[in-house]
Residue, then its C-alpha position, 0 to 999 in steps of 0.5 A: x546541494x542537499x537531496x534525498x538519497x532515494x533520488x540516486x536510484x532509478x524511478x522504478x525502484x523508488x516507486x516499488x519502495x514507496x509501495x513496500x513502505x505502504x504495505x509494511x504493516x499487517x494492519x495495512x494489508x488487512x485494510x486492503x484485504x477488507x476493502x477488497x473482500x467487501x467489494x464496496x466502499x466502506x463508509x464509517x469506522x473500519x476500526x470496528x473490523x480490526x483489533x486496533x484503536x480508531x486512531x491507529x487505524x486512521x494512521x494506517x489509512x493515511x499511509x495507504x491513501x498517501x501511497x495512492x492505494x486507497x481513496x477517501x472521500x468525505x461526506x459530512x462527518x464520514x469518509x468513504x474508503x475505496x480501493x484505488x484500482x489504478x494504483x493497485x494495478x500499478x503495484x502489481x506491475x511494479x512488483x511483478x517487474x521487480x520479481x522478474x528481474x531477480x535471478x532465482x535460477x541457481x542458489x548463489x550461496x552454495x559453494 
């Protein structure tokens, strides 16, 4: 039986890894920040706000949408992009839980 190696890990780590992958490019972080700063759903071309081509921005939007961090609804030839607060809150919880599990109380590299 063939299955993805990621299935060998607990669900919480899989969810955390999915979000990490979605956030693994500064353009995606910039898109999330822009949507947050504007506090509205963005209709039109987000590429006007970033130093990237429209095609590249669309690829980054696709990744963020696949991870559930944004939603996009199409109206005619335009798409409204909004933050998805449900998944962003899950992202906060998943990261906080992961970080809290890492013991930083001592420096393990010192001898």
